C-alpha positions in Angstrom: -27.0 36.9 189.8 -29.5 35.8 192.4 -28.2 36.3 195.8 -30.0 34.3 198.6 -31.5 36.4 201.6 -29.4 36.5 204.5 -32.0 34.7 206.4 -31.0 31.4 204.5 -26.9 31.9 204.8 -26.9 30.3 208.5 -28.6 27.1 207.2 -26.4 27.2 204.1 -23.4 27.2 206.4 -24.8 24.2 208.4 -25.8 22.5 205.1 -22.1 22.9 203.9 -20.3 22.1 207.2 -22.4 18.5 207.3 -21.7 17.5 203.9 -18.0 18.4 204.3 -17.6 16.4 207.7 -19.6 13.6 205.8 -16.8 14.0 203.2 -14.2 13.7 205.5 -15.4 10.7 207.3 -15.5 8.7 204.1 -12.0 9.5 203.5 -11.1 8.1 206.8 -13.0 5.1 206.5 -11.5 4.5 203.2 -8.2 5.1 204.5 -5.0 6.9 203.3 -4.2 6.7 199.2 -0.8 5.4 200.3 0.7 3.2 203.0 1.3 4.7 206.0 4.6 4.8 207.8 4.5 3.0 211.3 6.2 4.0 214.5 5.9 1.7 217.6 7.3 3.3 220.7 7.6 0.9 223.3 8.2 1.9 226.8 9.7 -0.2 229.3 7.7 -1.0 232.6 5.6 1.7 232.3 1.9 0.9 234.0 -1.3 1.7 232.9 -1.7 3.9 235.9 1.3 6.2 234.9 -0.2 8.3 232.1 -2.5 11.1 233.1 -5.0 10.0 230.3 -5.6 6.3 232.1 -5.3 7.8 235.5 -7.1 10.8 236.9 -4.9 10.4 239.9 -1.5 10.1 238.5 1.3 12.3 240.2 3.2 13.2 236.9 2.3 15.3 234.3 2.0 13.4 230.7 1.1 16.3 228.0 2.3 14.4 224.9 0.9 11.2 225.6 -2.4 13.1 226.7 -2.1 14.7 223.2 -1.7 11.4 221.5 -4.3 10.0 223.2 -6.9 13.1 222.2 -5.8 13.2 218.7 -5.9 8.9 218.2 -7.7 5.8 220.2 -7.1 4.9 223.2 -7.3 1.4 224.4 -8.7 0.7 227.8 -8.5 -3.1 227.9 -5.1 -3.8 226.1 -2.7 -6.5 227.4 0.9 -7.6 227.0 1.3 -11.5 226.4 3.4 -11.5 229.0 4.2 -9.6 232.6 8.1 -9.3 231.6 10.1 -8.0 229.1 11.7 -10.4 226.5 8.6 -12.5 225.9 6.3 -9.2 225.1 9.2 -8.3 222.4 9.2 -11.5 221.1 5.6 -11.5 220.7 5.0 -8.1 219.4 7.5 -8.9 216.7 6.5 -12.2 215.5 3.1 -12.1 216.4 3.9 -15.7 218.0 3.3 -16.3 221.7 7.3 -16.7 223.2 6.6 -19.4 225.5 6.3 -21.5 222.2 10.1 -20.7 222.0 12.9 -22.4 224.4 12.1 -19.2 226.6 9.5 -20.8 229.2 10.3 -18.2 232.0 12.0 -15.3 232.9 14.0 -12.9 230.6 17.1 -13.2 228.7 20.3 -11.1 229.7 22.6 -9.1 227.6 24.7 -11.6 226.2 21.8 -14.5 225.5 22.0 -15.8 222.2 19.2 -14.9 219.4 15.7 -15.8 220.5 13.8 -14.9 217.2 14.4 -18.1 214.8 16.3 -17.0 211.8 13.4 -18.3 209.5 10.8 -16.0 211.8 9.0 -13.3 210.1 8.7 -9.9 211.9 7.0 -7.0 211.1 10.4 -5.2 210.0 11.1 -7.9 207.4 7.1 -7.9 206.7 7.0 -4.2 205.7 10.6 -4.7 204.3 9.1 -6.7 201.5 6.7 -4.0 200.9 9.3 -1.7 200.5 9.8 0.2 204.0 12.8 1.4 205.2 13.1 -0.1 208.5 14.8 1.3 211.4 15.3 0.1 215.1 16.6 2.3 218.0 16.6 1.1 221.7 16.7 -2.1 223.8 16.6 -5.1 221.9 17.3 -7.6 224.6 16.0 -10.5 222.1 19.4 -12.1 222.0 22.2 -11.7 219.9 24.9 -13.9 218.8 28.4 -12.5 220.7 31.6 -14.6 220.4 33.8 -15.7 223.1 37.4 -14.8 223.1 38.6 -18.3 222.5 36.4 -18.3 219.1 33.3 -20.0 220.2 30.0 -19.1 220.2 28.4 -17.5 223.2 25.5 -20.3 223.3 23.6 -20.8 226.5 21.1 -18.7 227.9 22.0 -16.7 231.6 21.5 -19.0 235.0 20.7 -16.9 237.5 22.8 -14.1 237.5 23.7 -12.0 234.2 27.0 -12.5 232.8 29.6 -9.8 233.3 31.1 -10.2 229.7 34.4 -10.8 230.4 35.1 -13.9 228.0 33.6 -12.1 224.9 35.6 -10.9 222.2 33.9 -7.6 221.3 36.0 -7.3 218.2 34.2 -9.9 216.6 30.6 -8.5 214.8 27.9 -9.4 216.4 25.4 -11.6 214.9 21.4 -12.5 215.2 20.3 -8.9 216.2 17.9 -6.6 214.8 19.8 -6.2 211.3 19.0 -10.4 211.0 15.5 -9.5 211.2 14.2 -7.1 209.2 16.1 -4.1 210.0 18.1 -2.2 207.5 19.5 -0.4 210.7 20.0 -0.5 214.5 21.3 1.4 217.5 20.7 1.1 220.8 21.7 -1.4 223.9 21.6 -5.3 224.0 19.5 -5.6 227.0 18.2 -3.6 230.5 20.4 -1.1 231.9 20.8 -3.4 235.4 22.5 -6.1 233.1 25.7 -5.8 231.1 27.0 -5.0 228.5 27.1 -1.5 229.3 27.8 -0.2 225.6 25.9 1.2 222.6 25.6 -1.3 219.9 25.4 0.0 215.8 24.3 -2.5 213.3 26.5 -5.4 214.2 29.5 -4.0 216.4 29.8 -2.3 219.4 29.8 1.7 219.2 32.4 3.5 219.2 34.9 0.7 220.0 35.0 -2.1 222.7 34.4 -1.8 226.3 37.7 -0.7 228.2 36.2 -0.4 231.7 34.5 -2.8 234.6 31.3 -1.5 235.8 30.3 -2.2 239.2 27.1 -3.5 240.1 23.9 -1.2 239.8 22.6 -0.5 243.2 19.2 -0.4 242.5 18.1 -3.4 240.4 15.9 -6.2 241.7 17.7 -8.7 240.4 20.6 -8.7 243.0 23.3 -9.5 240.3 26.0 -9.6 242.9 28.5 -9.1 240.0 30.2 -6.8 237.6 30.0 -6.2 234.3 32.0 -5.0 231.1 31.2 -1.4 230.0 32.9 1.7 228.0 34.3 4.2 230.4 32.6 6.9 228.7 29.0 5.2 228.8 26.5 6.9 231.1 23.2 5.2 232.0 21.5 8.9 232.2 22.4 9.8 228.6 20.8 6.8 226.8 17.2 8.1 226.7 18.4 11.6 225.5 20.8 9.8 222.5 18.0 7.9 221.8 15.8 11.0 221.2 18.5 12.9 219.4 19.2 9.5 216.7 15.2 9.2 216.4 14.3 12.8 215.4 17.7 12.8 213.4 17.0 9.7 211.4 13.1 11.1 210.6 14.5 14.0 209.2 17.5 12.3 207.0 15.1 9.8 205.8 12.6 12.4 204.4 15.5 14.3 202.7 17.1 11.3 201.0 13.8 9.1 200.5 10.9 11.4 200.4 8.4 8.8 198.6 9.2 5.7 200.9 7.3 4.9 203.6 9.2 3.5 206.7 8.5 1.2 209.9 10.8 2.5 213.1 10.7 0.3 216.1 11.6 2.4 219.4 11.9 0.1 222.6 13.0 2.6 225.5 15.1 2.0 228.6 12.5 4.1 230.7 11.3 4.1 233.0 12.6 0.7 233.7 15.6 0.1 236.7 18.0 2.0 237.0 16.0 4.8 237.5 18.0 7.6 235.7 16.3 10.8 234.3 19.0 13.2 232.5 19.8 16.3 234.3 17.0 18.2 232.0 14.3 16.3 234.1 15.6 16.1 237.5 12.8 17.6 239.6 10.4 18.2 236.3 7.3 15.8 238.1 8.0 16.7 241.6 7.2 13.3 242.7 10.7 11.9 243.0 13.2 10.1 240.3 10.9 7.8 239.3 8.0 10.5 238.2 11.0 12.3 236.5 11.8 9.2 234.3 8.3 9.1 233.0 8.1 12.6 232.0 11.3 12.1 230.1 9.4 9.3 228.6 6.6 11.5 227.3 9.3 14.1 226.4 10.4 11.1 223.6 7.2 10.8 222.5 6.5 14.3 221.9 9.6 14.6 219.9 8.5 12.2 218.0 5.6 13.7 217.0 7.0 17.0 216.9 9.3 15.3 214.0 6.7 14.1 212.2 4.5 17.4 212.2 8.0 19.4 211.2 8.4 17.1 207.8 4.9 16.9 207.1 4.1 13.5 208.3 1.3 13.1 211.0 -1.7 13.0 208.9 -0.5 9.3 207.2 1.9 7.9 210.3 0.5 5.3 212.5 2.0 6.2 215.9 1.4 3.6 218.5 2.5 4.1 222.1 2.4 1.2 224.7 4.6 -0.8 227.3 6.2 -4.0 227.6 4.6 -4.8 231.2 2.5 -3.3 233.4 4.6 -0.9 236.2 6.9 -2.0 239.0 6.0 0.7 241.5 2.8 0.1 242.7 1.6 -1.3 246.1 -2.1 -3.2 245.9 -3.5 -3.5 249.3 -6.6 -5.6 249.5 -9.4 -5.0 251.8 -10.4 -8.4 250.9 -9.5 -11.4 249.1 -9.0 -15.0 249.2 -5.5 -15.3 250.0 -5.2 -12.3 252.7 -3.5 -15.2 254.8 -0.8 -15.4 252.5 -0.3 -11.6 251.8 2.1 -9.4 252.9 3.2 -6.1 250.8 6.9 -5.8 249.1 8.7 -2.8 249.3 11.1 -2.5 246.5 12.7 0.7 247.0 12.5 4.6 247.8 10.4 5.1 244.6 7.6 3.0 245.9 4.8 5.1 246.9 6.2 8.1 248.5 4.5 10.3 246.7 1.0 8.1 246.9 1.5 7.3 243.2 0.4 3.9 241.9 1.6 2.6 238.8 -0.8 0.3 237.6 -3.9 2.5 239.0 -6.8 0.3 241.0 -5.2 -2.9 239.4 -3.8 -5.8 241.4 -0.4 -7.1 241.0 2.6 -5.4 239.3 5.5 -6.3 236.7 6.0 -10.1 236.7 2.8 -10.9 238.1 -0.4 -13.1 236.5 -2.9 -10.3 238.2 -3.9 -7.3 235.6 -1.5 -5.1 237.0 1.5 -7.2 235.8 0.3 -7.0 231.9 -2.6 -4.8 231.4 -0.8 -1.6 229.8 -1.2 1.7 228.1 -1.9 1.4 224.3 -2.7 4.4 222.4 -2.5 5.0 218.6 -2.7 7.4 216.6 -3.3 7.8 212.8 -5.2 11.2 211.8 -5.6 9.6 207.9 -7.9 6.7 209.3 -8.4 6.5 213.0 -11.1 9.0 214.9 -9.8 11.7 217.1 -10.2 11.3 221.0 -11.8 7.6 220.5 -11.8 5.0 223.1 -12.1 1.5 222.6 -12.6 -1.3 225.1 -12.3 -3.9 222.9 -9.8 -6.3 224.7 -6.6 -6.4 222.6 -2.7 -8.0 223.2 0.4 -6.4 221.8 0.4 -9.7 220.0 -2.3 -8.6 217.4 -0.1 -5.7 216.3 1.5 -7.9 213.2 -1.7 -9.0 211.6 -3.4 -5.5 212.1 -0.4 -3.9 210.2 -0.7 -6.8 207.9 -4.7 -6.3 207.6 -3.8 -2.9 206.0 -2.2 -4.3 203.2 -5.6 -6.8 203.0 -3.6 -9.5 204.6 -4.4 -10.4 208.1 -3.6 -13.3 208.3 -0.2 -13.5 206.7 1.2 -16.3 205.4 3.8 -18.6 207.6 3.6 -15.4 209.6 2.0 -14.2 212.9 0.4 -17.1 213.9 -1.2 -16.2 217.2 -2.1 -12.9 216.2 -5.6 -11.0 215.2 -6.2 -8.2 213.5 -8.1 -5.2 215.1 -7.8 -2.8 212.5 -11.7 -2.5 211.8 -11.9 -1.7 215.4 -9.4 0.6 214.9 -11.1 2.4 211.9 -14.5 2.3 214.2 -15.9 -0.3 211.3 -18.1 -3.2 212.1 -16.0 -6.7 211.9 -16.1 -8.6 208.7 -14.4 -10.6 205.5 -11.4 -12.4 206.9 -11.1 -10.2 210.1 -12.5 -11.7 213.8 -12.8 -10.5 217.2 -10.1 -12.0 219.4 -12.0 -14.8 221.1 -9.5 -15.1 224.2 -6.6 -13.1 226.1 -3.3 -15.2 227.0 -1.5 -14.2 230.1 2.0 -15.4 231.3 4.0 -14.6 234.1 7.6 -14.6 234.9 7.9 -17.5 236.8 5.6 -19.5 233.9 2.0 -19.3 235.3 -0.7 -19.1 232.5 -4.1 -17.4 232.7 -6.9 -17.3 229.7 -9.6 -14.5 229.8 -12.7 -15.5 227.8 -15.1 -12.4 227.8 -15.5 -11.1 231.7 -13.9 -14.6 232.5 -10.4 -15.2 233.9 -9.1 -18.3 234.4 -5.6 -18.8 236.2 -4.1 -22.5 236.3 -2.4 -21.9 239.6 -3.2 -20.1 242.7 -0.4 -16.9 243.7 1.0 -14.3 241.6 3.5 -16.4 239.7 5.5 -13.0 239.9 7.3 -10.9 242.2 3.7 -10.1 244.6 2.8 -12.5 247.6 1.6 -14.6 247.7 3.7 -15.9 244.6 2.5 -19.5 244.6 0.1 -21.4 247.0 0.1 -25.1 247.3 -3.6 -25.9 247.6 -4.6 -28.2 250.7 -7.0 -31.2 250.3 -10.4 -29.3 249.2 -9.1 -26.2 248.4 -9.3 -24.0 244.8 -5.9 -25.1 242.9 -6.4 -22.6 240.4 -8.0 -19.1 240.5 -11.3 -18.0 238.6 -12.6 -14.1 238.5 -15.1 -12.2 236.8 -13.2 -9.1 235.8 -16.1 -6.6 235.3 -17.5 -7.3 238.3 -14.1 -8.4 240.8 -11.6 -5.9 238.7 -9.3 -6.0 241.1 -9.3 -9.8 241.4 -10.1 -10.6 245.0 -13.0 -12.8 245.1 -11.8 -16.4 243.5 -14.8 -17.9 242.2 -12.6 -21.5 241.3 -14.9 -23.6 243.8 -18.2 -21.6 243.1 -18.0 -22.3 239.3 -16.2 -25.3 238.8 -17.9 -26.4 235.3 -16.9 -23.0 233.9 -13.2 -23.6 235.7 -13.0 -27.0 234.0 -13.8 -25.8 230.8 -11.7 -23.1 230.7 -8.8 -24.9 231.8 -9.1 -26.7 228.7 -9.2 -24.0 226.3 -6.2 -22.7 227.8 -4.3 -26.2 227.0 -5.9 -26.1 223.6 -4.0 -22.9 223.1 -1.1 -23.7 224.3 -0.7 -27.0 222.3 -1.8 -25.3 219.7 0.8 -23.8 217.4 -1.3 -21.0 214.7 -4.6 -21.9 216.7 -6.5 -19.1 215.0 -6.3 -20.7 211.2 
């Protein structure tokens, strides 16, 4: 046997490593041999500037989200289709813009009828047809069919105040919720914790039994209910996130024990860090930046617990984990140095969590949750899938949460599933660092929608807003243009990311063309086909 001279050994090692690296890259590009598990963690009101991996100036430690980004792909130009809760959830699960439904502005409350149409495909129903186990744990906020004590259905959306639930028969099974929309099982709450009912729901019934108390108005709600709501006396708001974490970890373990060969889809819409800001005792003081910071740290811990459970059961490699938020952050103070509407601008304080620690939930983006400006809808968006996604990668490709459905279906070679996800564009090739090709095309535009129903469209670096003002919480909410003034907004986002220079009058042709494009999208159901 001939032995190579020692001087060749270092080169042999290098060649071997290069060959192995090429094999691994080829395997990653080819994708996994079996379909991946899919987990979507949807934070509630977490801003682009809250996680440290997005904002070096963040005052909150988020080691688990930072590790998720290190192990996967971090998108820097990701957006929610709406700058508030319910519409984003509808669009995420269906791949269809929510403003195509009955809900043209605002959000539902805890007793609203179902928003997802009975025959509407969802990510859950699609994957269930592919043989997946499907589970939802968390805040639904997409309507459920409740029954009144007189036997009639609760069939109207809220008008102004959130309903208290005093007329509801809680012994009657609930229909139209998660288990009617493709999920095998559900455990969670019907809506946000600043609106009744204050109780757990398991599948189609209140758990462990009907409410037995009346809950006083939650003091730190921004909606100022001015009323009370039904509650279970043993229901504690600060125990919602810990309970969801415990049950999520248990579900993963039980599924692997009973059905180790079956892929699964988990949708985990959290109640945090949305109002009321209620970190559990174990996390109070952890951030060193107040209750809101502690709640963000607890949200980060939830993501860490999910990743640890996957690692424990050997599931990390072929599980696609998406962490994102349903809209921008609320605790943000944007103070413009220049803007065309400064005469109308004034900061709007929103309570003790705002800026006392110098933290900006939306980093340098203008506006807050509910607004048409970037702070309302530009969000964290991190995907880890070691079997297919290069670790430590960053994408500047514009994407919407609308696109998750088509991206998941593209894994099965079907980026345009029939009768489903009409507004969804697959970004699977971007995720796998591959050039676009085949039936996949890049998203040609982004559509934004504010709390009050104001629309915006983004094409490349240009963003057109159909009216003046924020359309949400920030002032000015709206501006009635005087003769000769701009009656819309036009910004060049790459040159003016803070949206301070309205170019509407300087670029009239572009503004007019983008208004036409926006109208075409608004009236064109399934426009991408």
